C-alpha positions as CSV (number, residue, x, y, z in Angstrom):
1,H,76.1,55.9,142.2
2,K,74.6,52.5,142.3
3,D,74.9,51.9,138.6
4,I,78.7,52.4,138.8
5,F,79.1,49.9,141.7
6,Q,76.9,47.4,140.0
7,R,79.1,47.6,136.8
8,I,82.2,47.1,138.9
9,K,80.8,44.1,140.7
10,R,79.6,42.7,137.4
11,E,83.1,42.9,136.0
12,G,84.3,40.7,138.9
13,F,86.1,43.2,141.0
14,V,85.8,43.0,144.7
15,R,87.3,46.2,145.9
16,V,86.8,49.9,145.1
17,R,88.6,53.1,146.1
18,I,86.2,55.9,146.9
19,N,87.7,59.4,147.5
20,G,91.1,57.8,148.3
21,E,89.8,55.1,150.7
22,I,89.6,51.4,149.8
23,Y,86.3,49.5,150.5
24,D,84.9,46.0,149.9
25,I,82.3,46.0,147.2
26,N,79.8,44.5,149.6
27,N,80.5,46.9,152.3
28,L,80.2,50.4,150.8
29,P,79.6,53.6,152.7
30,E,76.6,55.9,152.1
31,L,77.5,58.5,149.5
32,D,75.8,61.9,149.0
33,K,74.4,61.7,145.5
34,K,74.6,65.5,145.1
35,A,78.3,65.6,145.9
36,R,81.2,64.8,143.6
37,H,83.1,61.6,144.4
38,T,86.1,59.8,142.8
39,I,85.3,56.1,142.3
40,E,88.0,53.7,141.1
41,A,87.9,49.9,140.7
42,V,90.8,48.0,142.3
43,V,91.9,45.6,139.5
44,D,94.7,43.7,141.3
45,R,97.1,43.9,144.4
46,L,100.6,42.6,143.9
47,I,103.9,42.2,145.7
48,V,106.7,43.2,143.3
49,K,108.9,40.2,142.4
50,P,110.0,38.6,139.0
51,A,107.3,36.0,138.9
52,I,104.4,38.5,138.7
53,R,105.2,39.7,135.1
54,P,102.4,37.7,133.3
55,R,99.8,38.5,135.9
56,L,100.8,42.2,135.9
57,A,100.5,42.4,132.1
58,D,97.0,40.9,132.3
59,S,95.9,43.3,135.1
60,I,97.2,46.3,133.2
61,E,95.3,45.2,130.0
62,T,92.1,44.7,132.1
63,A,92.4,48.1,133.7
64,L,93.0,50.0,130.4
65,R,90.0,48.2,128.8
66,L,87.7,49.1,131.6
67,S,88.8,52.8,131.9
68,D,89.2,53.5,128.2
69,G,93.0,53.8,128.4
70,L,93.7,55.3,131.9
71,L,95.2,53.5,134.9
72,Y,96.7,54.3,138.4
73,V,99.5,52.4,140.0
74,T,99.4,52.8,143.8
75,H,102.6,51.7,145.4
76,E,104.4,51.7,148.7
77,F,108.1,51.1,148.4
78,P,110.5,50.3,151.2
79,G,111.3,53.5,153.2
80,E,108.1,55.3,152.1
81,T,105.6,56.2,154.9
82,A,102.5,56.5,152.6
83,W,101.0,55.1,149.5
84,S,101.5,57.2,146.3
85,D,100.0,57.1,142.8
86,D,101.5,57.0,139.4
87,V,99.1,57.8,136.4
88,F,99.5,56.1,133.0
89,S,97.6,56.6,129.8
90,E,97.7,54.8,126.5
91,K,96.4,57.8,124.6
92,Y,98.0,61.2,123.4
93,A,97.1,62.8,126.7
94,C,98.5,64.2,129.9
95,P,96.8,62.3,132.8
96,D,97.8,65.0,135.3
97,C,96.4,68.1,133.5
98,G,93.8,66.5,131.3
99,V,95.1,67.9,128.0
100,S,94.6,65.4,125.2
101,L,95.8,65.4,121.5
102,A,94.5,63.5,118.6
103,E,96.8,61.2,116.8
104,L,99.6,63.1,115.0
105,E,98.7,63.8,111.4
106,P,100.1,66.3,108.9
107,R,96.9,68.3,109.1
108,I,97.6,69.2,112.7
109,F,100.6,71.2,111.5
110,S,98.8,73.1,108.8
111,F,97.3,76.5,109.5
112,N,95.1,76.0,106.5
113,S,93.3,73.1,108.2
114,P,90.7,73.6,110.9
115,Y,92.5,70.8,112.8
116,G,95.7,72.9,113.1
117,A,94.7,76.5,112.8
118,C,94.6,78.8,115.8
119,P,90.8,79.4,116.5
120,T,91.4,83.1,117.4
121,C,92.9,84.3,114.2
122,G,91.7,81.4,111.9
123,G,95.2,80.5,111.0
124,L,96.2,84.0,109.7
125,G,98.5,84.8,112.5
126,I,97.1,88.4,112.5
127,I,93.9,90.1,113.6
128,L,92.5,93.5,112.8
129,E,92.7,95.8,115.9
130,F,92.5,99.5,116.5
131,D,96.0,100.8,116.3
132,P,97.1,103.5,118.9
133,E,99.6,104.9,116.4
134,L,96.7,105.5,113.9
135,L,94.4,106.8,116.6
136,V,97.1,109.4,117.6
137,P,99.0,110.1,114.3
138,D,100.5,113.3,115.7
139,P,101.7,112.7,119.3
140,P,103.1,116.3,119.8
141,L,99.4,117.6,119.7
142,S,97.6,118.0,123.0
143,L,94.1,116.4,123.8
144,A,92.6,119.9,123.5
145,A,94.2,120.4,120.1
146,G,92.8,117.2,118.7
147,A,95.5,114.5,119.3
148,I,92.8,111.8,119.2
149,D,92.2,111.8,115.5
150,A,89.3,109.2,115.6
151,W,87.4,111.3,118.1
152,R,87.4,114.6,116.0
153,R,86.2,113.3,112.6
154,G,82.7,112.0,113.6
155,G,80.5,115.0,112.8
156,K,79.5,118.0,115.0
157,R,77.3,116.1,117.5
158,M,79.9,113.3,117.9
159,N,82.7,115.8,118.3
160,I,80.9,117.6,121.1
161,F,80.2,114.3,122.9
162,Y,83.8,113.1,122.6
163,N,85.1,116.5,123.8
164,K,83.0,116.1,126.9
165,L,84.4,112.6,127.5
166,L,87.9,114.0,127.2
167,K,87.2,116.8,129.6
168,E,85.8,114.3,132.2
169,F,88.8,112.2,131.7
170,C,91.1,115.1,132.4
171,N,89.1,116.1,135.5
172,R,89.0,112.5,136.9
173,F,92.7,111.7,136.4
174,A,94.2,115.2,137.0
175,V,95.5,115.6,133.5
176,S,96.0,119.0,131.7
177,A,94.2,119.0,128.3
178,D,97.0,121.2,126.9
179,T,99.8,118.8,127.6
180,P,101.1,117.2,124.4
181,F,100.0,113.5,124.2
182,K,103.6,112.3,123.9
183,D,104.5,114.0,127.2
184,L,101.6,112.3,129.2
185,P,102.8,109.6,131.6
186,A,102.8,106.1,130.2
187,D,100.2,105.0,132.7
188,I,97.8,107.9,131.7
189,Q,98.3,107.0,128.0
190,R,97.3,103.4,128.8
191,L,94.2,104.5,130.7
192,L,93.1,106.8,127.9
193,M,93.6,104.1,125.2
194,Y,92.4,100.9,127.0
195,G,90.3,102.1,129.9
196,T,90.5,101.4,133.5
197,T,90.8,98.0,135.2
198,T,89.6,97.1,138.7
199,D,92.9,98.0,140.2
200,D,92.9,101.4,138.3
201,T,89.4,102.2,139.6
202,A,90.5,101.5,143.2
203,K,93.7,103.6,142.7
204,Y,92.1,106.7,141.1
205,N,88.6,106.3,142.4
206,A,87.4,106.8,138.8
207,E,86.3,104.8,135.7
208,F,86.9,105.4,132.0
209,E,85.8,103.1,129.1
210,G,88.9,103.9,127.0
211,I,89.2,105.0,123.3
212,I,89.8,101.5,121.9
213,P,87.0,99.7,123.8
214,N,84.7,102.6,122.7
215,L,85.6,102.4,119.1
216,Q,85.5,98.5,119.3
217,R,81.9,98.7,120.6
218,R,80.9,101.0,117.9
219,W,82.5,98.9,115.2
220,E,80.7,95.8,116.4
221,K,77.3,97.4,116.8
222,T,76.9,99.8,114.0
223,D,75.0,99.1,110.9
224,S,76.2,102.2,109.1
225,E,78.6,101.5,106.1
226,Y,79.9,105.1,106.5
227,V,80.9,104.6,110.1
228,K,82.4,101.2,109.3
229,A,84.5,102.7,106.5
230,R,85.6,105.6,108.7
231,L,86.6,103.3,111.7
232,H,88.3,100.9,109.4
233,A,91.0,103.5,108.7
234,Y,92.1,103.2,112.3
235,L,92.5,99.4,112.1
236,S,95.7,97.7,111.4
237,E,97.0,94.1,111.3
238,Q,98.3,93.1,114.7
239,R,99.9,89.8,115.7
240,C,97.5,87.4,117.2
241,R,97.9,87.3,121.0
242,K,96.8,83.8,121.3
243,C,99.2,82.1,118.9
244,K,101.8,84.9,118.9
245,G,101.7,84.9,115.1
246,S,102.5,81.2,114.7
247,R,99.0,80.5,113.3
248,L,98.8,77.1,114.9
249,L,97.3,75.4,117.9
250,P,99.4,75.0,121.0
251,E,99.2,71.2,120.6
252,A,101.0,71.4,117.2
253,L,103.6,73.8,118.6
254,S,104.4,71.4,121.4
255,V,105.8,68.8,119.0
256,R,109.6,69.4,118.6
257,I,112.4,68.1,116.5
258,A,116.0,69.0,117.7
259,Y,114.3,71.2,120.3
260,K,112.5,73.3,117.7
261,N,108.8,73.3,116.8
262,I,107.5,73.8,113.3
263,Y,107.0,77.5,113.7
264,E,110.5,78.0,114.8
265,V,111.7,76.1,111.8
266,V,109.7,78.1,109.2
267,Q,110.8,81.3,110.7
268,M,114.4,80.4,109.5
269,T,115.7,81.6,106.2
270,I,116.0,79.0,103.5
271,D,119.8,79.1,104.0
272,E,119.4,78.5,107.8
273,S,116.8,75.8,107.3
274,Q,119.0,74.0,104.8
275,R,121.8,73.9,107.4
276,F,119.3,72.8,110.1
277,F,118.1,69.8,108.1
278,E,121.6,68.9,107.0
279,D,122.6,68.7,110.7
280,L,119.6,66.6,111.7
281,A,120.6,63.1,112.8
282,F,118.4,60.2,113.9
283,A,119.0,56.8,115.0
284,G,117.4,53.3,114.6
285,E,113.8,53.3,113.6
286,A,113.5,57.1,113.5
287,A,116.4,57.2,111.0
288,H,114.7,54.8,108.7
289,I,111.3,56.8,108.9
290,A,113.0,60.1,108.3
291,E,115.3,59.1,105.5
292,Q,113.0,59.7,102.5
293,I,111.4,62.8,104.0
294,L,114.7,64.5,104.8
295,K,115.9,63.7,101.3
296,E,113.0,65.5,99.8
297,I,113.2,68.4,102.1
298,K,116.9,69.0,101.5
299,Q,116.4,68.7,97.8
300,R,113.7,71.3,97.6
301,L,115.6,73.7,99.9
302,R,118.7,73.3,97.6
303,F,116.7,74.2,94.5
304,L,115.5,77.4,96.2
305,V,119.0,78.4,97.2
306,D,120.2,77.6,93.6
307,V,117.9,80.3,92.2
308,G,119.1,82.9,94.6
309,L,116.3,82.8,97.2
310,G,118.2,81.7,100.3
311,Y,117.5,84.9,102.1
312,L,113.7,84.4,102.2
313,T,112.1,82.9,105.2
314,L,110.1,79.8,104.7
315,D,106.9,81.5,106.2
316,R,107.2,84.6,104.0
317,P,103.6,85.5,102.9
318,S,103.3,85.1,99.1
319,A,101.6,88.6,98.8
320,T,104.9,90.2,99.9
321,L,107.0,88.5,97.3
322,S,108.1,90.5,94.2
323,G,107.2,89.2,90.7
324,G,110.7,88.0,90.2
325,E,110.8,86.1,93.6
326,A,107.5,84.3,92.9
327,Q,108.6,83.3,89.4
328,R,111.9,81.8,90.8
329,I,110.0,79.9,93.4
330,R,107.9,78.4,90.6
331,L,111.1,77.7,88.7
332,A,112.6,75.9,91.7
333,T,109.4,73.8,91.9
334,Q,109.9,72.8,88.2
335,V,113.6,72.0,88.7
336,G,112.6,69.7,91.7
337,S,110.0,67.8,89.5
338,G,112.9,66.4,87.4
339,L,110.8,66.4,84.2
340,V,112.5,66.1,80.8
341,G,111.1,66.9,77.4
342,V,109.4,70.0,78.7
343,C,109.4,73.5,77.2
344,Y,109.8,76.1,79.9
345,V,109.0,79.8,79.1
346,L,110.1,82.5,81.5
347,D,109.5,86.2,81.4
348,E,112.4,88.1,82.8
349,P,113.5,85.8,85.6
350,T,116.3,88.1,86.6
351,I,113.8,90.7,88.0
352,G,115.0,91.7,91.5
353,L,118.3,89.8,91.3
354,H,121.6,91.3,92.2
355,S,124.5,90.7,89.7
356,R,126.0,88.4,92.3
357,D,123.0,86.1,92.2
358,N,122.5,86.1,88.4
359,E,125.1,83.4,88.0
360,K,123.1,81.0,90.3
361,L,119.9,81.6,88.2
362,I,121.7,81.1,84.9
363,R,123.2,77.9,86.2
364,T,119.8,76.5,87.2
365,L,118.4,77.4,83.7
366,R,121.4,75.7,82.2
367,H,120.6,72.6,84.2
368,L,117.1,72.4,83.0
369,A,118.4,72.6,79.4
370,D,121.1,70.0,80.0
371,I,118.7,67.3,81.3
372,G,116.7,67.5,78.1
373,N,114.3,70.5,78.3
374,S,113.8,73.5,76.2
375,V,114.1,76.8,78.1
376,I,112.8,80.0,76.3
377,V,113.5,83.2,78.2
378,V,112.3,86.7,77.5
379,E,115.1,88.8,78.9
380,H,117.0,92.1,78.7
381,D,119.8,91.2,81.2
382,E,123.2,91.2,79.5
383,D,124.5,88.1,81.4
384,A,121.5,86.1,80.6
385,I,121.7,87.0,76.9
386,R,125.4,86.2,76.8
387,A,124.7,82.7,78.4
388,A,122.0,81.7,75.8
389,D,122.7,79.0,73.2
390,Y,120.4,80.7,70.7
391,I,119.2,84.3,70.5
392,I,116.2,85.8,68.7
393,D,116.3,89.6,68.5
394,V,113.0,91.3,67.7
395,G,112.6,94.9,66.5
396,P,113.9,97.2,65.1
397,G,111.8,99.5,67.4
398,P,108.9,99.3,69.7
399,G,105.1,98.9,69.0
400,A,104.2,99.6,65.4
401,H,107.9,100.1,64.5
402,G,108.7,96.5,65.7
403,G,107.4,93.0,65.1
404,E,110.2,91.8,62.9
405,I,112.9,89.3,63.6
406,I,116.1,91.3,63.2
407,A,118.6,88.6,64.1
408,H,118.7,85.0,65.2
409,G,121.5,82.7,65.9
410,T,124.4,82.3,68.4
411,L,125.8,85.2,70.4
412,E,128.7,85.6,67.9
413,Q,126.2,85.8,65.0
414,L,124.2,88.4,66.9
415,L,127.2,90.6,67.6
416,R,128.1,90.7,63.9
417,N,124.6,91.9,62.9
418,P,124.6,95.6,62.0
419,K,120.8,96.0,62.2
420,S,120.4,94.8,65.8
421,I,120.2,97.5,68.5
422,T,120.8,94.8,71.1
423,A,124.0,93.8,69.4
424,K,125.2,97.4,69.4
425,Y,124.9,97.6,73.2
426,L,126.6,94.2,73.6
427,N,129.5,94.8,71.3
428,G,130.1,98.3,72.7
429,T,129.1,100.3,69.6
430,C,126.4,102.0,71.8
431,A,126.7,102.4,75.5
432,I,125.0,104.3,78.4
433,P,127.8,106.7,79.3
434,V,129.2,107.5,82.8
435,P,128.4,111.2,83.6
436,T,131.4,113.4,83.2
437,R,130.1,115.5,86.1
438,R,127.8,114.6,89.0
439,R,125.6,116.8,91.0
440,S,127.2,118.0,94.2
441,V,125.9,116.2,97.3
442,E,125.4,118.0,100.6
443,L,124.7,115.7,103.5
444,T,123.8,118.8,105.6
445,R,120.7,119.2,103.4
446,C,119.1,115.8,103.5
447,I,116.2,113.6,104.6
448,E,117.4,111.5,107.6
449,L,115.8,108.4,109.0
450,T,117.1,107.2,112.3
451,G,116.8,103.9,114.2
452,C,115.3,101.8,111.3
453,R,114.6,98.3,112.6
454,E,111.7,96.9,110.6
455,H,112.2,93.3,109.5
456,N,115.9,92.7,109.1
457,L,117.1,96.3,109.3
458,K,119.7,96.5,112.2
459,N,118.7,99.9,113.8
460,I,120.3,101.8,111.0
461,S,120.2,105.5,110.3
462,A,120.2,106.6,106.6
463,K,120.6,110.0,105.0
464,F,119.2,110.8,101.5
465,P,120.7,114.0,100.1
466,L,118.1,116.4,98.6
467,G,118.3,117.6,95.0
468,A,120.2,114.5,93.9
469,F,119.7,111.2,92.0
470,I,120.1,108.5,94.6
471,C,120.3,104.7,94.2
472,V,119.8,102.2,97.0
473,T,121.6,99.0,96.2
474,G,122.4,95.7,97.8
475,V,122.0,91.9,97.2
476,S,118.5,90.5,97.2
477,G,116.9,90.6,100.6
478,S,119.3,93.1,102.1
479,G,116.5,95.4,103.2
480,K,116.3,97.9,100.3
481,S,112.5,97.8,99.9
482,T,112.0,97.7,103.7
483,L,114.1,100.9,104.2
484,V,112.7,102.9,101.2
485,S,109.2,101.7,100.3
486,Q,108.0,100.5,103.7
487,T,109.7,103.0,106.1
488,L,110.8,106.1,104.2
489,L,107.9,106.4,101.8
490,N,105.2,105.7,104.5
491,A,106.8,108.0,106.9
492,L,106.9,110.8,104.4
493,K,103.3,110.1,103.5
494,R,102.3,110.3,107.1
495,R,104.2,113.5,107.7
496,L,103.2,115.3,104.5
497,Y,99.7,114.0,104.0
498,N,98.6,112.6,107.4
499,S,98.4,109.1,105.7
500,K,97.1,106.1,107.6
501,D,99.8,103.9,106.0
502,K,101.9,102.6,108.8
503,P,105.7,103.1,108.3
504,G,108.3,100.5,109.4
505,L,109.7,100.8,112.9
506,H,112.0,103.8,113.2
507,D,112.9,106.5,115.7
508,E,112.6,109.7,113.8
509,L,112.3,111.4,110.4
510,R,114.1,114.7,109.9
511,G,114.4,117.2,107.1
512,T,110.8,117.0,105.7
513,E,110.3,120.8,106.0
514,Q,112.3,121.1,102.8
515,L,109.7,119.0,100.8
516,D,106.2,119.7,99.6
517,K,105.2,116.3,98.2
518,V,106.4,112.7,97.8
519,I,105.4,110.6,94.7
520,E,105.8,106.9,94.4
521,I,106.1,105.8,90.7
522,D,105.7,102.0,90.7
523,Q,104.7,99.4,88.0
524,S,101.1,98.9,89.2
525,P,98.5,99.4,86.6
526,I,97.4,103.0,85.9
527,G,93.7,101.7,86.0
528,R,91.9,98.4,86.4
529,T,89.4,98.8,83.6
530,P,89.7,99.4,79.8
531,R,88.2,103.0,80.4
532,S,91.7,104.1,81.8
533,N,94.4,104.8,79.2
534,P,97.5,107.0,78.7
535,A,95.4,110.0,77.5
536,T,93.1,110.0,80.5
537,Y,95.9,109.3,83.0
538,T,98.2,112.1,81.9
539,G,95.3,114.5,81.6
540,V,96.0,115.3,77.9
541,F,92.5,113.9,77.0
542,D,90.8,116.7,79.0
543,L,92.7,119.3,76.8
544,I,91.8,117.4,73.7
545,R,88.2,117.4,74.6
546,Q,88.2,121.0,75.3
547,L,89.7,121.6,71.8
548,Y,86.9,119.5,70.2
549,A,84.2,121.4,72.3
550,R,85.6,124.7,70.7
551,T,85.2,123.5,67.1
552,R,82.7,125.2,64.8
553,E,80.5,122.1,64.5
554,A,80.5,121.5,68.2
555,K,79.4,125.1,69.0
556,I,76.6,125.0,66.4
557,R,75.3,121.8,68.0
558,G,75.7,123.0,71.5
559,Y,78.1,120.3,72.5
560,S,80.1,120.8,75.7
561,I,83.4,119.1,76.8
562,G,81.3,116.4,78.4
563,R,80.0,115.4,75.0
564,F,83.4,114.0,74.1
565,S,83.9,111.8,77.2
566,F,83.2,108.1,76.8
567,N,82.4,107.9,80.5
568,V,79.4,110.2,80.4
569,K,75.9,109.8,78.9
570,G,75.2,111.9,75.9
571,G,78.2,111.4,73.6
572,R,79.2,107.9,74.3
573,C,77.7,104.7,72.7
574,E,75.1,103.4,75.1
575,A,75.2,100.0,73.8
576,C,78.6,99.3,75.3
577,Q,78.5,102.3,77.7
578,G,81.6,103.8,76.2
579,Q,83.8,100.8,76.6
580,G,84.0,99.9,72.9
581,V,83.7,96.2,73.8
582,K,81.1,94.0,75.4
583,R,81.9,91.3,77.9
584,I,80.1,88.0,77.2
585,E,79.9,85.8,80.3
586,M,80.7,82.2,79.4
587,H,79.6,79.5,81.7
588,F,82.5,77.2,82.8
589,L,84.8,79.2,80.5
590,P,86.6,82.6,80.7
591,D,84.6,85.7,79.8
592,V,84.9,86.8,76.1
593,F,85.3,90.4,75.0
594,V,83.9,91.3,71.6
595,A,83.8,94.6,69.7
596,C,80.5,96.5,70.1
597,E,78.3,96.0,67.1
598,Q,76.8,99.5,67.5
599,C,79.9,101.6,67.5
600,H,82.4,99.1,66.1
601,G,84.8,99.8,69.0
602,T,84.9,103.6,68.6
603,R,83.1,104.1,72.0
604,Y,81.0,107.1,70.7
605,N,77.6,107.6,69.0
606,R,77.3,108.7,65.4
607,E,76.5,112.3,66.3
608,T,79.7,112.8,68.4
609,L,81.8,111.2,65.7
610,E,80.5,113.8,63.2
611,V,82.5,116.5,64.9
612,R,85.9,116.7,63.3
613,Y,89.2,118.6,63.7
614,K,91.6,118.5,60.8
615,G,89.5,115.7,59.4
616,K,89.8,113.5,62.5
617,N,87.0,112.7,65.0
618,I,87.6,112.0,68.7
619,A,87.8,108.2,68.1
620,D,90.4,108.7,65.5
621,V,92.5,110.7,68.0
622,L,92.3,107.9,70.6
623,D,93.5,105.5,67.9
624,M,96.6,107.6,67.0
625,R,100.0,106.7,68.2
626,I,101.5,109.2,70.5
627,E,104.2,110.2,68.0
628,E,101.5,110.9,65.5
629,A,99.3,112.8,68.0
630,C,102.4,115.0,68.9
631,Q,102.7,116.3,65.3
632,F,98.9,116.5,64.9
633,F,98.5,118.8,67.9
634,G,101.8,120.5,67.4
635,S,100.3,124.0,67.5
636,F,98.8,123.6,71.0
637,A,101.5,124.1,73.6
638,K,99.9,122.4,76.6
639,I,98.9,119.3,74.6
640,K,102.2,119.0,73.0
641,Q,104.0,119.4,76.4
642,L,102.2,116.3,77.7
643,L,102.5,114.3,74.6
644,R,106.2,115.2,74.4
645,A,106.7,113.9,77.9
646,L,105.2,110.5,76.8
647,M,107.6,110.6,73.8
648,D,110.6,111.3,76.1
649,V,110.0,108.2,78.2
650,G,109.9,106.1,75.0
651,L,106.2,105.6,74.6
652,G,105.7,107.2,71.1
653,Y,104.7,103.9,69.7
654,M,101.7,103.6,72.0
655,Q,98.1,104.5,71.1
656,L,96.7,107.4,73.1
657,G,93.6,105.3,73.9
658,Q,95.3,102.0,74.6
659,P,93.4,100.3,77.5
660,S,95.4,100.3,80.7
661,T,94.8,96.6,81.2
662,T,97.0,95.9,78.1
663,L,100.0,97.9,79.4
664,S,103.1,96.1,80.8
665,G,104.4,97.0,84.3
666,G,107.3,99.0,82.6
667,E,104.9,100.9,80.3
668,A,102.6,101.8,83.2
669,Q,105.5,103.2,85.2
670,R,106.7,105.2,82.3
671,V,103.2,106.7,81.8
672,K,103.3,107.8,85.4
673,L,106.7,109.3,84.8
674,A,105.4,111.2,81.8
675,A,102.4,112.5,83.9
676,E,104.9,113.9,86.4
677,L,107.1,115.4,83.7
678,G,104.0,117.1,82.3
679,K,103.3,119.0,85.5
680,T,104.9,122.2,86.7
681,A,108.0,121.4,88.7
682,T,108.2,122.8,92.2
683,G,111.8,121.5,92.8
684,H,110.8,120.2,96.3
685,T,109.4,116.8,95.3
686,I,110.9,113.5,96.2
687,Y,110.3,110.6,93.7
688,I,110.6,107.0,94.8
689,L,110.9,104.2,92.2
690,D,111.4,100.5,92.9
691,E,113.4,98.7,90.1
692,P,112.2,101.0,87.2
693,T,114.3,99.1,84.6
694,T,112.2,96.0,84.9
695,G,111.1,95.1,81.3
696,L,113.4,97.7,79.7
697,H,115.8,97.2,76.9
698,F,119.3,99.0,77.0
699,A,117.8,101.8,74.7
700,D,114.8,102.2,77.0
701,I,117.0,102.5,80.0
702,Q,118.8,105.3,78.3
703,N,115.6,107.1,77.8
704,L,114.5,106.4,81.4
705,L,117.8,107.8,82.7
706,S,117.3,111.0,80.8
707,V,113.9,111.5,82.3
708,L,115.0,110.8,85.8
709,N,117.9,113.2,85.4
710,R,115.6,115.9,84.1
711,L,113.5,115.5,87.3
712,A,116.7,115.8,89.4
713,D,117.9,118.8,87.3
714,M,114.8,120.6,88.4
715,G,115.9,120.4,92.0
716,N,113.8,117.4,92.9
717,T,115.1,114.3,94.7
718,V,115.0,110.9,92.9
719,I,115.4,107.7,94.8
720,V,115.5,104.4,93.1
721,I,116.0,100.9,94.2
722,E,118.0,99.2,91.5
723,H,120.3,96.3,90.6
724,N,121.0,97.4,87.0
725,L,124.6,98.5,86.8
726,D,124.0,101.0,83.9
727,V,121.7,102.9,86.3
728,I,123.9,102.6,89.3
729,K,126.9,104.0,87.6
730,T,125.1,107.2,86.5
731,V,123.6,108.3,89.9
732,D,124.9,111.0,92.2
733,W,124.9,109.0,95.5
734,I,124.6,105.3,96.4
735,L,123.4,103.7,99.7
736,D,124.6,100.1,99.6
737,L,122.9,97.6,102.0
738,G,124.0,94.2,103.0
739,P,126.4,92.5,103.3
740,E,124.0,89.6,102.6
741,G,120.3,89.0,102.4
742,G,117.9,88.1,105.2
743,E,119.3,88.2,108.8
744,N,122.8,88.7,107.6
745,G,121.7,91.9,105.8
746,G,120.0,95.1,107.0
747,R,123.2,97.1,107.4
748,I,124.7,100.0,105.5
749,V,127.8,98.5,103.9
750,A,128.9,101.7,102.1
751,E,127.6,105.1,101.0
752,G,129.0,107.6,98.6
753,T,129.4,108.3,94.9
754,P,129.6,105.3,92.5
755,E,133.4,105.7,92.4
756,Q,133.6,105.5,96.2
757,I,131.4,102.4,96.3
758,A,133.5,100.7,93.5
759,E,136.6,101.3,95.6
760,H,135.0,99.8,98.7
761,P,136.5,96.3,99.4
762,N,133.4,94.8,101.1
763,S,130.7,95.9,98.8
764,Y,129.3,93.3,96.4
765,T,127.8,96.1,94.3
766,G,131.2,97.8,94.2
767,A,132.8,94.6,92.9
768,F,130.5,94.5,89.9
769,L,130.6,98.3,89.4
770,R,134.4,98.4,89.1
771,P,134.6,97.2,85.5
772,K,131.9,99.7,84.5
773,L,133.9,102.6,86.1
774,H,137.4,101.2,85.5
775,V,138.4,101.7,89.1
776,T,140.1,99.3,91.6
777,A,139.3,98.3,95.2
778,T,141.2,99.9,98.0
779,G,141.9,98.0,101.3
């Protein structure tokens, strides 16, 4: 330690403290160079009195310079029997525990920055882990009957090995292999899943690796893609244990404003956070610093509330937002920019909005127009149409029957136009009628979910009557999708199909023995490539290809059904591989699709196109509109049945071979509905739809309702999540959630027929439903 002492002496200090004892720099003890010692330079010794202030300041500066920002003040005050130390640091550090923090910057509070992200989960807040619920999907099964799903699907040799492990486990821990897994003691379940600890080994005098450690080891060591894919089915997203889902480093979470760290603030709903920032008060210099920042935060939060998103939490992942919610967030961003002279184009901004919240959105759009912008909205919502300054009505029909401007002008001018179908629904000439008689509902024959508590659901139990048309309503964010799509749908899939999709938290699902299948009909694409189209999705193209394979010309040439598929070699055009278009990769620009020069977009080679039925080849059929094809194949019952289903859902204008990538969400959903209508009904199916009226005109909604009622008339159960009052007034049973969105929602406000909901005094849905049904509220 000679170098250290020489440096202290060179700086002019005459005393040092070694291991708590003070020595003269010229009279030092012998130190063991292999041992750890604490060596401190004594900078100054002072008696506390007013005159020492200048000398004290100089001494502190000297000590901080020498020690790189750390100093000890050793003192003995009157009445004390020993000297004691106080530690001081000029850095962002704790001198007692040694934890230090870099200078506070915005990036420390960002989980997208390596400076702020939790190193365990990389700022995601979640990690993929083996999920006990997926490993044991059917707890009533015993170990002998195959309760451990992951240990009975690995091939014959692996199954023998794992059965041996389970027998050894049962012997070592005195467990019966015939006992249902759910009846095993919690301690035994833990040992089986996670293996033994040191304490467990001492207690039971036995060791066991555990299912999850075993699978984790295999997952990390295997090079087999098959094994990886199989094990991946048992992984689920779990909250990161290190950051508890906050995504941030502990240092960032230790910074608090009004006793709340940044994670606690972003967990608030937008309504709650608006109140939090409104109540924040600072004094002095802090108030001056925070003034502009708080102004911007409050303004942005107010814009989000104004477009009806106050129920969302600030940390809501963007992937979980509906299309309408994402669009309204972008709208709030634009409102906040304060730009003028801009043309805003919005495609159905009212998607996912309850009638109560429509007014807020329309007020926001009106504000954009009032400050000097142009706002163009593609919309079917009646309130939005009535609020517009100028309306352009396109029609008269869909597809090839449309493309003309039927009317344009103010609302009054539109309502007087006899050619406009929109005007007929607005002025009351046409209307979606209220059913004169509803299906009888028996709550004794139902699907029941008990103890639902996922997200904002407040431990509710919900009954869905079977054989009825049911609507789940409520303001935006009240928990409708959580209850139906996340909990009910996934629970049914798991019960009926052994699905690996994890349902929302709930206690029990009852009544499934009365069902044979569950079908979700959403607005996701029916295919991700141009090869998929309405003909292939509904299965009608298989029947058409069979017909062409039975023609005289096809039999002479020896063509089979595969010859008329554009996905199989032989009949298709090989230049474009049956796609009809070629993709040209453009450097620094989006890819360009051009028609194939060989087949000119027909998808087939010349020989295949020479086979004709009634003068039409297979490519001509794909180019037909569905209404034309329905007449063309009128003598073939099976083909006509499927095409008739497409007509019934209002898609007669569409081409049979129209690529799926060009279909809207509403069109894709109706193609799926048609595919279901074309199947043989069992009467024991449950259909689940989330806002099926998205993108639909009044006339299209009428078609949709007739289709959904046909499904219910067959004895099936139809459940829709919907805000559209024309749909709500026609259903048999309503489950109304609320009363508000976010944390103030998640409860069942009312349930019953539309008339009963309309009479309920506390239902927002009922309040808007009353004029449609001409009933009054009861107290």
